[in-house]
N, C-alpha and C positions, 0 to 999 in steps of 0.2 A: 831407774829409780822409783822407789817407792814413794810414795805420798806421806807427808808428815801428818801425824794423827792429831785430830782436833781435839784441844785441852777441854776436859770434863769441867764441868760446872764448878765443882768442889775445887778443881786447881786453880780454875779463875777467881773463884772467891778468895782463896788463899793467898794470891797473886796482888790481888787488888788489896785486900788487909796489909800485906808487907807495904806494897806500893804507899799507902795512906800513912803506916808508921815511919817509913823511911823519908817522907815529905814533909813530915812535921817541923814547920818553923822555916822551912827551906822554899816552899812554893805554896800558892792557894790550894788546897786541899778539896776544895767544894766540887771541880768535877771528878776526883777519884771516888769520892764519899756518893756523889750520884751515881756513878757508873756502877759502884759495889751496891745499892740499894734496887736498880736495876736488875741485878742479877738474881736477886731474891721476887723479883715481880712476876706474876704469872705471863706467860707468853701470849700475845693476841694473834691468832692467824686468820685472815680473812680468804675465804673461798669465793670466789666471782667467776664469772663467765655468763656467756649468751643463755639464753632460755631454753630449758630442757635438754641440758648437756650433762645431767648427773650431778650437779653441786650438792644438793641434800643426800644423794645417796652416797656420796663421798664421805661428807660428813658424818653419816651415819654409820658408815663401816669405819671410818676412823675413831668415832666416839664410842661405837657400840651402841648408841641411843637411836632408835627410829626417829627420823624426822617428819611430823605432819606437812602436807602440802595442802595447798587451796585446790579451787575450782580447775579442773584441765592437768592436776599434776604440776602446777608452777605454785612455786615459793610465795605466800603471799607477805611475809614481812621478814625483815633481818632477825636472825636470832642467836643469842650466844648461849653455846653448849660448853661447860665447864668440865674439864678431862683432866686428870693426871699434871695438874698443876699451870694446864694452859685453857687460854678460852679459844675456842674455833665459832666464827662468825659465818653463818650460813646466811647467803647474801640472795637479794632478788636477782633479776637479770640484770648485768651490766649494761650499762646507757653507752653510745657512741656519740650522742648529741651533746654537745658542750652545754654546759650552764653557764647562766649569767646572772650578773647580781651583786 
């Protein structure tokens, strides 16, 4: 059995527009309108992981933009890199220590 193809963003927008029009006066349209607005918002993708595993290299490869690193080849701070309607977050080392507060 072939997997079902994912809907394209345009098909999803169109379906939501149709659902909003059909829902008028029947149900609260706010959730559908929010979903429609989210379709137009840029995706935010965070690349996380342990120290020195290549997070910045992956972000550079995905975005085509070189990523600066700090002392010892370690990313100093979280950086947002915009590319093709998305925002890729290049992060510092992922902490395994729970935070309190």
